[in-house]
TIVO-2410 file (N, C-alpha, C; in nm, 3 decimals):
# residues 146
REC num residu      c1      c2      c3 atome chaine
REC   1      X   2.322  -3.563   2.348     N      A
REC   1      X   2.397  -3.506   2.237    CA      A
REC   1      X   2.389  -3.354   2.246     C      A
REC   2      X   2.502  -3.290   2.244     N      A
REC   2      X   2.510  -3.144   2.250    CA      A
REC   2      X   2.509  -3.088   2.109     C      A
REC   3      X   2.424  -2.993   2.088     N      A
REC   3      X   2.420  -2.926   1.959    CA      A
REC   3      X   2.500  -2.798   1.967     C      A
REC   4      X   2.578  -2.774   1.867     N      A
REC   4      X   2.652  -2.649   1.864    CA      A
REC   4      X   2.558  -2.537   1.825     C      A
REC   5      X   2.555  -2.434   1.907     N      A
REC   5      X   2.466  -2.321   1.885    CA      A
REC   5      X   2.528  -2.226   1.782     C      A
REC   6      X   2.445  -2.184   1.688     N      A
REC   6      X   2.492  -2.088   1.588    CA      A
REC   6      X   2.509  -1.951   1.652     C      A
REC   7      X   2.607  -1.878   1.607     N      A
REC   7      X   2.625  -1.740   1.654    CA      A
REC   7      X   2.517  -1.652   1.593     C      A
REC   8      X   2.469  -1.560   1.674     N      A
REC   8      X   2.371  -1.463   1.626    CA      A
REC   8      X   2.437  -1.369   1.526     C      A
REC   9      X   2.373  -1.349   1.413     N      A
REC   9      X   2.421  -1.256   1.312    CA      A
REC   9      X   2.316  -1.147   1.296     C      A
REC  10      X   2.350  -1.022   1.331     N      A
REC  10      X   2.250  -0.914   1.319    CA      A
REC  10      X   2.204  -0.897   1.174     C      A
REC  11      X   2.075  -0.871   1.158     N      A
REC  11      X   2.018  -0.843   1.027    CA      A
REC  11      X   1.997  -0.692   1.019     C      A
REC  12      X   2.091  -0.624   0.959     N      A
REC  12      X   2.091  -0.478   0.956    CA      A
REC  12      X   1.964  -0.418   0.895     C      A
REC  13      X   1.913  -0.467   0.782     N      A
REC  13      X   1.790  -0.406   0.728    CA      A
REC  13      X   1.672  -0.415   0.826     C      A
REC  14      X   1.658  -0.527   0.895     N      A
REC  14      X   1.550  -0.542   0.993    CA      A
REC  14      X   1.569  -0.446   1.110     C      A
REC  15      X   1.693  -0.435   1.157     N      A
REC  15      X   1.721  -0.346   1.270    CA      A
REC  15      X   1.695  -0.200   1.232     C      A
REC  16      X   1.738  -0.160   1.114     N      A
REC  16      X   1.715  -0.022   1.069    CA      A
REC  16      X   1.567   0.007   1.051     C      A
REC  17      X   1.490  -0.089   1.003     N      A
REC  17      X   1.345  -0.070   0.989    CA      A
REC  17      X   1.281  -0.050   1.126     C      A
REC  18      X   1.326  -0.126   1.226     N      A
REC  18      X   1.277  -0.109   1.362    CA      A
REC  18      X   1.310   0.031   1.415     C      A
REC  19      X   1.432   0.075   1.392     N      A
REC  19      X   1.475   0.208   1.438    CA      A
REC  19      X   1.401   0.319   1.365     C      A
REC  20      X   1.368   0.299   1.238     N      A
REC  20      X   1.289   0.397   1.162    CA      A
REC  20      X   1.148   0.408   1.218     C      A
REC  21      X   1.086   0.295   1.251     N      A
REC  21      X   0.951   0.298   1.309    CA      A
REC  21      X   0.952   0.367   1.445     C      A
REC  22      X   1.053   0.337   1.527     N      A
REC  22      X   1.063   0.402   1.658    CA      A
REC  22      X   1.082   0.553   1.642     C      A
REC  23      X   1.160   0.594   1.544     N      A
REC  23      X   1.182   0.737   1.518    CA      A
REC  23      X   1.049   0.805   1.484     C      A
REC  24      X   0.973   0.743   1.395     N      A
REC  24      X   0.845   0.802   1.353    CA      A
REC  24      X   0.750   0.812   1.472     C      A
REC  25      X   0.746   0.711   1.556     N      A
REC  25      X   0.657   0.713   1.672    CA      A
REC  25      X   0.701   0.819   1.773     C      A
REC  26      X   0.830   0.829   1.800     N      A
REC  26      X   0.879   0.928   1.897    CA      A
REC  26      X   0.856   1.070   1.849     C      A
REC  27      X   0.863   1.093   1.720     N      A
REC  27      X   0.841   1.228   1.667    CA      A
REC  27      X   0.701   1.279   1.693     C      A
REC  28      X   0.606   1.190   1.719     N      A
REC  28      X   0.469   1.232   1.752    CA      A
REC  28      X   0.466   1.312   1.883     C      A
REC  29      X   0.565   1.290   1.968     N      A
REC  29      X   0.567   1.354   2.100    CA      A
REC  29      X   0.657   1.476   2.107     C      A
REC  30      X   0.717   1.515   1.995     N      A
REC  30      X   0.811   1.628   1.995    CA      A
REC  30      X   0.753   1.747   1.921     C      A
REC  31      X   0.785   1.865   1.969     N      A
REC  31      X   0.745   1.989   1.903    CA      A
REC  31      X   0.846   2.020   1.793     C      A
REC  32      X   0.805   2.105   1.699     N      A
REC  32      X   0.896   2.144   1.591    CA      A
REC  32      X   1.015   2.223   1.643     C      A
REC  33      X   0.995   2.302   1.747     N      A
REC  33      X   1.102   2.386   1.802    CA      A
REC  33      X   1.157   2.326   1.931     C      A
REC  34      X   1.185   2.196   1.930     N      A
REC  34      X   1.232   2.126   2.048    CA      A
REC  34      X   1.365   2.182   2.096     C      A
REC  35      X   1.371   2.209   2.225     N      A
REC  35      X   1.495   2.255   2.289    CA      A
REC  35      X   1.516   2.173   2.415     C      A
REC  36      X   1.641   2.167   2.465     N      A
REC  36      X   1.666   2.094   2.589    CA      A
REC  36      X   1.576   2.147   2.701     C      A
REC  37      X   1.521   2.055   2.776     N      A
REC  37      X   1.432   2.092   2.885    CA      A
REC  37      X   1.285   2.072   2.854     C      A
REC  38      X   1.249   2.063   2.726     N      A
REC  38      X   1.110   2.036   2.691    CA      A
REC  38      X   1.072   1.898   2.744     C      A
REC  39      X   0.952   1.887   2.797     N      A
REC  39      X   0.904   1.759   2.846    CA      A
REC  39      X   0.761   1.735   2.800     C      A
REC  40      X   0.728   1.609   2.789     N      A
REC  40      X   0.593   1.565   2.760    CA      A
REC  40      X   0.560   1.455   2.860     C      A
REC  41      X   0.442   1.461   2.919     N      A
REC  41      X   0.399   1.357   3.011    CA      A
REC  41      X   0.290   1.276   2.943     C      A
REC  42      X   0.308   1.145   2.943     N      A
REC  42      X   0.212   1.053   2.883    CA      A
REC  42      X   0.149   0.972   2.996     C      A
REC  43      X   0.020   0.983   3.008     N      A
REC  43      X  -0.053   0.910   3.113    CA      A
REC  43      X  -0.109   0.782   3.052     C      A
REC  44      X  -0.055   0.668   3.095     N      A
REC  44      X  -0.098   0.539   3.042    CA      A
REC  44      X  -0.212   0.484   3.128     C      A
REC  45      X  -0.198   0.493   3.260     N      A
REC  45      X  -0.306   0.457   3.352    CA      A
REC  45      X  -0.310   0.566   3.458     C      A
REC  46      X  -0.403   0.553   3.549     N      A
REC  46      X  -0.413   0.651   3.658    CA      A
REC  46      X  -0.285   0.656   3.741     C      A
REC  47      X  -0.218   0.541   3.754     N      A
REC  47      X  -0.097   0.535   3.836    CA      A
REC  47      X   0.032   0.549   3.756     C      A
REC  48      X   0.029   0.519   3.629     N      A
REC  48      X   0.153   0.517   3.550    CA      A
REC  48      X   0.160   0.633   3.452     C      A
REC  49      X   0.251   0.723   3.480     N      A
REC  49      X   0.278   0.837   3.393    CA      A
REC  49      X   0.423   0.828   3.352     C      A
REC  50      X   0.449   0.852   3.226     N      A
REC  50      X   0.585   0.853   3.174    CA      A
REC  50      X   0.619   0.993   3.127     C      A
REC  51      X   0.745   1.032   3.147     N      A
REC  51      X   0.791   1.164   3.105    CA      A
REC  51      X   0.898   1.145   2.998     C      A
REC  52      X   0.879   1.214   2.886     N      A
REC  52      X   0.981   1.221   2.782    CA      A
REC  52      X   1.045   1.359   2.795     C      A
REC  53      X   1.174   1.362   2.824     N      A
REC  53      X   1.247   1.487   2.840    CA      A
REC  53      X   1.353   1.499   2.733     C      A
REC  54      X   1.363   1.616   2.673     N      A
REC  54      X   1.469   1.643   2.576    CA      A
REC  54      X   1.591   1.685   2.656     C      A
REC  55      X   1.699   1.608   2.644     N      A
REC  55      X   1.820   1.638   2.721    CA      A
REC  55      X   1.928   1.706   2.637     C      A
REC  56      X   1.923   1.685   2.506     N      A
REC  56      X   2.028   1.742   2.420    CA      A
REC  56      X   1.973   1.759   2.279     C      A
REC  57      X   2.004   1.873   2.219     N      A
REC  57      X   1.966   1.898   2.080    CA      A
REC  57      X   2.090   1.945   2.007     C      A
REC  58      X   2.123   1.875   1.898     N      A
REC  58      X   2.236   1.913   1.813    CA      A
REC  58      X   2.182   1.928   1.671     C      A
REC  59      X   2.270   1.960   1.579     N      A
REC  59      X   2.227   1.986   1.442    CA      A
REC  59      X   2.152   1.867   1.381     C      A
REC  60      X   2.204   1.746   1.400     N      A
REC  60      X   2.145   1.629   1.336    CA      A
REC  60      X   2.088   1.528   1.435     C      A
REC  61      X   2.096   1.556   1.565     N      A
REC  61      X   2.048   1.460   1.664    CA      A
REC  61      X   1.971   1.528   1.776     C      A
REC  62      X   1.886   1.451   1.839     N      A
REC  62      X   1.817   1.492   1.961    CA      A
REC  62      X   1.824   1.373   2.056     C      A
REC  63      X   1.857   1.399   2.182     N      A
REC  63      X   1.863   1.292   2.282    CA      A
REC  63      X   1.748   1.310   2.380     C      A
REC  64      X   1.679   1.199   2.406     N      A
REC  64      X   1.563   1.199   2.494    CA      A
REC  64      X   1.586   1.107   2.613     C      A
REC  65      X   1.527   1.143   2.724     N      A
REC  65      X   1.522   1.053   2.839    CA      A
REC  65      X   1.375   1.021   2.863     C      A
REC  66      X   1.345   0.893   2.875     N      A
REC  66      X   1.209   0.847   2.898    CA      A
REC  66      X   1.208   0.775   3.032     C      A
REC  67      X   1.119   0.817   3.123     N      A
REC  67      X   1.119   0.755   3.255    CA      A
REC  67      X   0.979   0.752   3.316     C      A
REC  68      X   0.958   0.653   3.401     N      A
REC  68      X   0.835   0.643   3.478    CA      A
REC  68      X   0.840   0.747   3.589     C      A
REC  69      X   0.731   0.822   3.607     N      A
REC  69      X   0.732   0.929   3.707    CA      A
REC  69      X   0.656   0.891   3.834     C      A
REC  70      X   0.606   0.770   3.843     N      A
REC  70      X   0.530   0.726   3.959    CA      A
REC  70      X   0.620   0.718   4.082     C      A
REC  71      X   0.592   0.800   4.181     N      A
REC  71      X   0.674   0.805   4.303    CA      A
REC  71      X   0.660   0.678   4.387     C      A
REC  72      X   0.553   0.603   4.366     N      A
REC  72      X   0.533   0.482   4.446    CA      A
REC  72      X   0.621   0.367   4.400     C      A
REC  73      X   0.671   0.373   4.279     N      A
REC  73      X   0.759   0.268   4.228    CA      A
REC  73      X   0.902   0.297   4.273     C      A
REC  74      X   0.947   0.231   4.378     N      A
REC  74      X   1.082   0.255   4.429    CA      A
REC  74      X   1.184   0.158   4.371     C      A
REC  75      X   1.142   0.037   4.338     N      A
REC  75      X   1.236  -0.066   4.299    CA      A
REC  75      X   1.253  -0.079   4.148     C      A
REC  76      X   1.147  -0.063   4.076     N      A
REC  76      X   1.155  -0.079   3.932    CA      A
REC  76      X   1.105   0.048   3.866     C      A
REC  77      X   1.196   0.123   3.812     N      A
REC  77      X   1.161   0.247   3.742    CA      A
REC  77      X   1.213   0.237   3.599     C      A
REC  78      X   1.130   0.183   3.509     N      A
REC  78      X   1.177   0.166   3.372    CA      A
REC  78      X   1.215   0.299   3.308     C      A
REC  79      X   1.321   0.296   3.231     N      A
REC  79      X   1.364   0.417   3.164    CA      A
REC  79      X   1.458   0.389   3.048     C      A
REC  80      X   1.457   0.481   2.954     N      A
REC  80      X   1.542   0.472   2.835    CA      A
REC  80      X   1.613   0.605   2.815     C      A
REC  81      X   1.728   0.600   2.750     N      A
REC  81      X   1.789   0.717   2.688    CA      A
REC  81      X   1.796   0.682   2.540     C      A
REC  82      X   1.736   0.768   2.457     N      A
REC  82      X   1.722   0.741   2.314    CA      A
REC  82      X   1.779   0.858   2.236     C      A
REC  83      X   1.854   0.827   2.131     N      A
REC  83      X   1.904   0.932   2.042    CA      A
REC  83      X   1.831   0.922   1.909     C      A
REC  84      X   1.778   1.036   1.864     N      A
REC  84      X   1.715   1.046   1.733    CA      A
REC  84      X   1.817   1.102   1.636     C      A
REC  85      X   1.838   1.033   1.525     N      A
REC  85      X   1.928   1.079   1.419    CA      A
REC  85      X   1.838   1.131   1.307     C      A
REC  86      X   1.829   1.264   1.295     N      A
REC  86      X   1.733   1.324   1.203    CA      A
REC  86      X   1.772   1.306   1.057     C      A
REC  87      X   1.901   1.302   1.027     N      A
REC  87      X   1.942   1.285   0.888    CA      A
REC  87      X   1.907   1.146   0.836     C      A
REC  88      X   1.923   1.044   0.920     N      A
REC  88      X   1.890   0.907   0.880    CA      A
REC  88      X   1.747   0.868   0.919     C      A
REC  89      X   1.683   0.949   0.999     N      A
REC  89      X   1.547   0.926   1.049    CA      A
REC  89      X   1.536   0.792   1.121     C      A
REC  90      X   1.628   0.770   1.215     N      A
REC  90      X   1.626   0.651   1.299    CA      A
REC  90      X   1.641   0.692   1.446     C      A
REC  91      X   1.588   0.608   1.534     N      A
REC  91      X   1.602   0.627   1.678    CA      A
REC  91      X   1.675   0.504   1.732     C      A
REC  92      X   1.771   0.527   1.821     N      A
REC  92      X   1.847   0.417   1.878    CA      A
REC  92      X   1.850   0.431   2.029     C      A
REC  93      X   1.824   0.322   2.100     N      A
REC  93      X   1.832   0.323   2.246    CA      A
REC  93      X   1.980   0.324   2.284     C      A
REC  94      X   2.020   0.427   2.360     N      A
REC  94      X   2.158   0.436   2.408    CA      A
REC  94      X   2.175   0.364   2.540     C      A
REC  95      X   2.073   0.372   2.625     N      A
REC  95      X   2.078   0.299   2.751    CA      A
REC  95      X   1.937   0.265   2.796     C      A
REC  96      X   1.930   0.159   2.875     N      A
REC  96      X   1.803   0.113   2.930    CA      A
REC  96      X   1.832   0.050   3.064     C      A
REC  97      X   1.762   0.096   3.167     N      A
REC  97      X   1.781   0.042   3.301    CA      A
REC  97      X   1.929   0.048   3.342     C      A
REC  98      X   1.995   0.157   3.311     N      A
REC  98      X   2.133   0.184   3.350    CA      A
REC  98      X   2.235   0.092   3.282     C      A
REC  99      X   2.195   0.026   3.175     N      A
REC  99      X   2.289  -0.051   3.093    CA      A
REC  99      X   2.305   0.027   2.964     C      A
REC 100      X   2.430   0.051   2.923     N      A
REC 100      X   2.452   0.132   2.803    CA      A
REC 100      X   2.562   0.072   2.717     C      A
REC 101      X   2.582   0.136   2.604     N      A
REC 101      X   2.684   0.095   2.506    CA      A
REC 101      X   2.665  -0.049   2.462     C      A
REC 102      X   2.550  -0.073   2.405     N      A
REC 102      X   2.517  -0.207   2.359    CA      A
REC 102      X   2.596  -0.243   2.235     C      A
REC 103      X   2.648  -0.363   2.232     N      A
REC 103      X   2.715  -0.415   2.114    CA      A
REC 103      X   2.609  -0.474   2.021     C      A
REC 104      X   2.644  -0.488   1.895     N      A
REC 104      X   2.550  -0.546   1.799    CA      A
REC 104      X   2.527  -0.694   1.827     C      A
REC 105      X   2.627  -0.761   1.886     N      A
REC 105      X   2.618  -0.904   1.914    CA      A
REC 105      X   2.701  -0.938   2.036     C      A
REC 106      X   2.650  -1.027   2.118     N      A
REC 106      X   2.722  -1.077   2.235    CA      A
REC 106      X   2.739  -1.227   2.224     C      A
REC 107      X   2.854  -1.275   2.268     N      A
REC 107      X   2.870  -1.419   2.284    CA      A
REC 107      X   2.785  -1.459   2.404     C      A
REC 108      X   2.740  -1.583   2.403     N      A
REC 108      X   2.655  -1.627   2.513    CA      A
REC 108      X   2.702  -1.763   2.560     C      A
REC 109      X   2.719  -1.782   2.688     N      A
REC 109      X   2.693  -1.688   2.798    CA      A
REC 109      X   2.804  -1.584   2.807     C      A
REC 110      X   2.772  -1.473   2.875     N      A
REC 110      X   2.868  -1.366   2.897    CA      A
REC 110      X   2.854  -1.319   3.040     C      A
REC 111      X   2.951  -1.245   3.092     N      A
REC 111      X   2.947  -1.203   3.233    CA      A
REC 111      X   2.822  -1.124   3.272     C      A
REC 112      X   2.770  -1.043   3.182     N      A
REC 112      X   2.651  -0.964   3.211    CA      A
REC 112      X   2.521  -1.038   3.183     C      A
REC 113      X   2.532  -1.161   3.131     N      A
REC 113      X   2.416  -1.241   3.093    CA      A
REC 113      X   2.323  -1.167   2.997     C      A
REC 114      X   2.382  -1.089   2.907     N      A
REC 114      X   2.306  -1.020   2.804    CA      A
REC 114      X   2.277  -1.118   2.691     C      A
REC 115      X   2.164  -1.100   2.628     N      A
REC 115      X   2.126  -1.186   2.517    CA      A
REC 115      X   2.218  -1.163   2.397     C      A
REC 116      X   2.234  -1.262   2.311     N      A
REC 116      X   2.316  -1.241   2.192    CA      A
REC 116      X   2.270  -1.121   2.109     C      A
REC 117      X   2.138  -1.096   2.106     N      A
REC 117      X   2.082  -0.984   2.031    CA      A
REC 117      X   2.027  -0.877   2.125     C      A
REC 118      X   2.098  -0.847   2.231     N      A
REC 118      X   2.050  -0.753   2.334    CA      A
REC 118      X   2.015  -0.616   2.276     C      A
REC 119      X   2.097  -0.566   2.184     N      A
REC 119      X   2.070  -0.434   2.125    CA      A
REC 119      X   1.935  -0.435   2.053     C      A
REC 120      X   1.908  -0.538   1.978     N      A
REC 120      X   1.779  -0.551   1.909    CA      A
REC 120      X   1.665  -0.564   2.009     C      A
REC 121      X   1.684  -0.643   2.112     N      A
REC 121      X   1.580  -0.664   2.212    CA      A
REC 121      X   1.544  -0.534   2.285     C      A
REC 122      X   1.643  -0.451   2.315     N      A
REC 122      X   1.618  -0.325   2.384    CA      A
REC 122      X   1.540  -0.230   2.292     C      A
REC 123      X   1.573  -0.229   2.164     N      A
REC 123      X   1.498  -0.145   2.070    CA      A
REC 123      X   1.357  -0.199   2.046     C      A
REC 124      X   1.339  -0.332   2.054     N      A
REC 124      X   1.205  -0.390   2.048    CA      A
REC 124      X   1.124  -0.352   2.172     C      A
REC 125      X   1.190  -0.344   2.287     N      A
REC 125      X   1.122  -0.301   2.409    CA      A
REC 125      X   1.073  -0.157   2.394     C      A
REC 126      X   1.156  -0.070   2.336     N      A
REC 126      X   1.113   0.067   2.308    CA      A
REC 126      X   0.992   0.067   2.215     C      A
REC 127      X   0.996  -0.016   2.112     N      A
REC 127      X   0.882  -0.028   2.019    CA      A
REC 127      X   0.755  -0.066   2.093     C      A
REC 128      X   0.766  -0.166   2.182     N      A
REC 128      X   0.649  -0.211   2.257    CA      A
REC 128      X   0.598  -0.102   2.350     C      A
REC 129      X   0.690  -0.028   2.412     N      A
REC 129      X   0.651   0.083   2.500    CA      A
REC 129      X   0.578   0.191   2.419     C      A
REC 130      X   0.628   0.220   2.300     N      A
REC 130      X   0.564   0.320   2.215    CA      A
REC 130      X   0.425   0.275   2.170     C      A
REC 131      X   0.408   0.144   2.145     N      A
REC 131      X   0.276   0.090   2.111    CA      A
REC 131      X   0.181   0.107   2.229     C      A
REC 132      X   0.229   0.082   2.350     N      A
REC 132      X   0.147   0.101   2.469    CA      A
REC 132      X   0.102   0.246   2.481     C      A
REC 133      X   0.195   0.337   2.462     N      A
REC 133      X   0.161   0.480   2.472    CA      A
REC 133      X   0.064   0.523   2.363     C      A
REC 134      X   0.081   0.471   2.243     N      A
REC 134      X  -0.008   0.508   2.133    CA      A
REC 134      X  -0.147   0.449   2.155     C      A
REC 135      X  -0.154   0.329   2.212     N      A
REC 135      X  -0.282   0.263   2.231    CA      A
REC 135      X  -0.359   0.309   2.353     C      A
REC 136      X  -0.289   0.338   2.461     N      A
REC 136      X  -0.354   0.370   2.587    CA      A
REC 136      X  -0.317   0.506   2.643     C      A
REC 137      X  -0.213   0.565   2.588     N      A
REC 137      X  -0.161   0.688   2.646    CA      A
REC 137      X  -0.247   0.810   2.616     C      A
REC 138      X  -0.242   0.901   2.708     N      A
REC 138      X  -0.315   1.027   2.692    CA      A
REC 138      X  -0.217   1.140   2.722     C      A
REC 139      X  -0.209   1.237   2.635     N      A
REC 139      X  -0.121   1.352   2.654    CA      A
REC 139      X  -0.206   1.475   2.675     C      A
REC 140      X  -0.178   1.546   2.781     N      A
REC 140      X  -0.245   1.675   2.803    CA      A
REC 140      X  -0.166   1.778   2.724     C      A
REC 141      X  -0.216   1.815   2.608     N      A
REC 141      X  -0.144   1.908   2.520    CA      A
REC 141      X  -0.119   2.044   2.583     C      A
REC 142      X  -0.200   2.085   2.678     N      A
REC 142      X  -0.179   2.214   2.745    CA      A
REC 142      X  -0.051   2.211   2.828     C      A
REC 143      X  -0.016   2.091   2.877     N      A
REC 143      X   0.104   2.078   2.959    CA      A
REC 143      X   0.225   2.033   2.878     C      A
REC 144      X   0.201   1.973   2.761     N      A
REC 144      X   0.310   1.920   2.681    CA      A
REC 144      X   0.406   2.031   2.639     C      A
REC 145      X   0.533   2.001   2.645     N      A
REC 145      X   0.641   2.090   2.605    CA      A
REC 145      X   0.645   2.216   2.689     C      A
REC 146      X   0.599   2.209   2.812     N      A
REC 146      X   0.595   2.326   2.898    CA      A
REC 146      X   0.710   2.349   2.982     C      A
***
């Protein structure tokens, strides 16, 4: 017996709460006078260092690129492009692993094999990455924003 699968319906309050938490966590790594080109390196392990780079600053937004800087990782280099919306105090992942322009909902199956809630899942991945950095990460403040 085949069961008809329900369509995923985004829960906007939950998604916004996730984006608000990510915004608050990312702000820990930014200086008050952030300008394009500022970078912060977060050392999670001896081999894994992540770089947060400010790529764009506008009146109400800041765009960040987050990437693994380990030269030994040739095949899998996790990375995000995240936009911070300062007026709403939310952070949204714009792209992850070279996939961008996420829709709020996807039919499944789809040609890209994206999950019905792919946008939410990518922002949850950012949340988990931020938890890792907060729990294990070390920032050399002398080098931060240099």
